C-alpha positions as CSV (number, residue, x, y, z in Angstrom):
1,M,-32.0,5.9,-3.5
2,T,-28.9,4.5,-5.0
3,K,-26.3,3.7,-2.8
4,Q,-22.9,6.1,-3.2
5,P,-20.0,4.5,-4.5
6,Y,-16.9,4.5,-2.3
7,R,-13.5,6.5,-3.4
8,L,-10.6,4.2,-4.1
9,T,-7.1,5.6,-3.4
10,F,-3.7,3.7,-3.4
11,T,-0.6,4.3,-1.4
12,P,2.5,4.7,-3.2
13,A,3.6,1.1,-1.9
14,A,0.3,-0.4,-3.7
15,L,0.8,1.7,-6.8
16,R,4.4,0.2,-7.2
17,D,3.1,-3.5,-6.4
18,L,0.4,-3.0,-9.5
19,E,3.1,-1.9,-11.4
20,K,5.6,-4.9,-11.0
21,L,2.8,-7.2,-11.9
22,D,2.6,-8.9,-15.4
23,A,0.3,-6.7,-17.5
24,F,-2.2,-9.6,-17.8
25,I,-2.4,-10.3,-14.1
26,G,-2.3,-6.6,-13.4
27,R,-5.5,-5.9,-15.5
28,K,-7.2,-8.8,-13.8
29,V,-6.3,-7.6,-10.2
30,F,-7.0,-3.8,-10.9
31,S,-10.7,-4.8,-12.2
32,E,-11.4,-6.7,-9.0
33,I,-9.9,-3.7,-7.0
34,E,-12.3,-1.3,-9.0
35,K,-15.5,-3.6,-8.0
36,L,-14.5,-2.6,-4.2
37,A,-15.8,1.0,-4.8
38,D,-19.3,-0.6,-5.0
39,N,-18.9,-3.1,-2.3
40,P,-15.7,-2.7,-0.1
41,R,-16.8,-5.8,1.8
42,P,-17.4,-8.6,-1.1
43,H,-18.0,-12.0,-0.4
44,G,-14.6,-13.7,0.8
45,V,-13.5,-10.7,2.5
46,Q,-11.7,-11.0,5.8
47,M,-10.4,-8.6,8.4
48,L,-6.7,-9.2,9.2
49,E,-6.1,-10.1,12.7
50,S,-2.9,-8.5,13.1
51,K,-3.7,-5.0,11.8
52,E,-6.8,-2.9,12.9
53,R,-9.2,-1.6,10.1
54,L,-7.2,-3.9,7.2
55,Y,-9.0,-6.1,5.2
56,R,-7.9,-8.6,2.6
57,V,-9.6,-9.9,-0.4
58,H,-8.3,-12.9,-3.1
59,V,-7.9,-11.4,-6.4
60,G,-6.6,-12.4,-9.9
61,P,-6.2,-15.6,-11.9
62,G,-6.6,-18.7,-9.6
63,K,-7.3,-16.3,-6.7
64,N,-3.4,-16.1,-6.1
65,Y,-3.2,-12.5,-5.3
66,R,-4.2,-10.6,-2.3
67,V,-5.2,-7.0,-1.8
68,V,-4.8,-5.4,1.6
69,Y,-7.1,-2.5,1.9
70,E,-8.4,-0.2,4.7
71,I,-12.2,0.8,4.7
72,R,-13.1,4.3,6.1
73,D,-17.0,4.2,6.0
74,E,-17.1,7.6,7.5
75,I,-15.9,9.4,4.5
76,L,-16.7,6.4,1.8
77,L,-13.1,5.6,1.2
78,V,-11.1,2.3,0.2
79,L,-7.5,2.8,1.0
80,V,-5.5,0.0,-1.0
81,V,-2.3,-0.5,0.9
82,R,-0.7,-3.5,-0.6
83,V,-1.1,-5.9,-3.7
84,G,0.8,-9.0,-4.4
85,D,0.9,-12.7,-4.7
86,R,-0.4,-14.5,-1.8
87,K,3.0,-15.6,-0.4
88,E,4.4,-12.5,-0.2
89,V,2.1,-9.8,0.5
90,Y,1.8,-10.0,4.5
91,R,5.4,-9.9,4.8
92,R,5.8,-6.8,3.4
93,L,3.0,-5.0,5.7
94,S,4.6,-2.5,7.8
Protein backbone atom coordinates (compact mmCIF):
# COMPACT_ATOMS: atom_id res chain seq x y z
CA MET A 1 0.00 0.00 0.00
CA THR A 2 1.44 3.38 -0.98
CA LYS A 3 1.44 6.29 1.39
CA GLN A 4 -0.98 9.05 0.40
CA PRO A 5 0.67 12.44 -0.16
CA TYR A 6 -0.21 15.47 1.92
CA ARG A 7 -2.07 18.37 0.34
CA LEU A 8 -0.07 21.59 0.13
CA THR A 9 -1.72 24.92 0.84
CA PHE A 10 -0.28 28.40 1.31
CA THR A 11 -1.32 31.32 3.46
CA PRO A 12 -1.73 34.61 1.58
CA ALA A 13 1.45 35.82 3.34
CA ALA A 14 3.42 32.80 2.10
CA LEU A 15 2.22 33.40 -1.47
CA ARG A 16 3.33 37.04 -1.25
CA ASP A 17 6.69 35.89 0.13
CA LEU A 18 7.18 33.54 -2.85
CA GLU A 19 6.23 36.24 -5.35
CA LYS A 20 8.86 38.60 -3.90
CA LEU A 21 11.70 36.13 -4.47
CA ASP A 22 13.95 36.32 -7.50
CA ALA A 23 12.51 34.03 -10.23
CA PHE A 24 15.45 31.57 -10.13
CA ILE A 25 15.43 31.34 -6.33
CA GLY A 26 11.64 31.16 -6.26
CA ARG A 27 11.62 28.12 -8.55
CA LYS A 28 14.22 26.36 -6.40
CA VAL A 29 12.35 27.14 -3.18
CA PHE A 30 8.99 26.08 -4.64
CA SER A 31 10.54 22.81 -5.85
CA GLU A 32 11.65 22.08 -2.28
CA ILE A 33 8.23 22.99 -0.91
CA GLU A 34 6.56 20.52 -3.30
CA LYS A 35 8.64 17.71 -1.77
CA LEU A 36 6.92 18.35 1.58
CA ALA A 37 3.75 16.74 0.18
CA ASP A 38 5.53 13.38 0.09
CA ASN A 39 7.59 13.86 3.24
CA PRO A 40 6.51 16.70 5.57
CA ARG A 41 9.30 15.84 8.01
CA PRO A 42 12.44 15.65 5.86
CA HIS A 43 15.97 15.36 7.22
CA GLY A 44 16.89 18.64 8.92
CA VAL A 45 13.36 19.74 9.79
CA GLN A 46 12.95 21.37 13.19
CA MET A 47 9.93 22.29 15.24
CA LEU A 48 9.92 25.97 16.20
CA GLU A 49 10.23 26.38 19.95
CA SER A 50 8.16 29.53 20.15
CA LYS A 51 5.23 28.35 18.04
CA GLU A 52 3.29 25.15 18.62
CA ARG A 53 2.83 22.92 15.56
CA LEU A 54 5.13 25.02 13.35
CA TYR A 55 8.14 23.52 11.61
CA ARG A 56 10.91 24.99 9.54
CA VAL A 57 13.19 23.62 6.88
CA HIS A 58 16.21 25.08 5.08
CA VAL A 59 15.76 25.41 1.30
CA GLY A 60 17.08 27.13 -1.79
CA PRO A 61 20.57 27.90 -3.03
CA GLY A 62 23.02 27.71 -0.15
CA LYS A 63 20.12 26.70 2.13
CA ASN A 64 19.75 30.40 3.00
CA TYR A 65 15.95 30.38 2.82
CA ARG A 66 13.45 29.04 5.30
CA VAL A 67 10.00 27.59 4.86
CA VAL A 68 7.85 27.79 7.98
CA TYR A 69 4.86 25.47 7.89
CA GLU A 70 2.28 23.61 9.91
CA ILE A 71 1.63 19.89 9.60
CA ARG A 72 -1.90 18.64 10.15
CA ASP A 73 -1.51 14.87 10.10
CA GLU A 74 -5.18 14.19 10.82
CA ILE A 75 -6.22 15.68 7.46
CA LEU A 76 -2.94 15.12 5.54
CA LEU A 77 -2.27 18.85 5.10
CA VAL A 78 0.91 20.93 4.97
CA LEU A 79 0.10 24.63 5.42
CA VAL A 80 2.98 26.86 4.35
CA VAL A 81 2.90 29.92 6.61
CA ARG A 82 5.98 31.96 5.60
CA VAL A 83 8.86 31.74 3.14
CA GLY A 84 11.92 33.93 3.19
CA ASP A 85 15.54 34.68 3.80
CA ARG A 86 16.85 33.17 7.01
CA LYS A 87 17.60 36.65 8.38
CA GLU A 88 14.03 37.91 8.08
CA VAL A 89 11.51 35.08 8.06
CA TYR A 90 11.18 34.68 11.85
CA ARG A 91 10.62 38.41 12.45
CA ARG A 92 7.59 38.31 10.18
CA LEU A 93 5.83 35.49 12.06
CA SER A 94 2.84 36.81 13.93
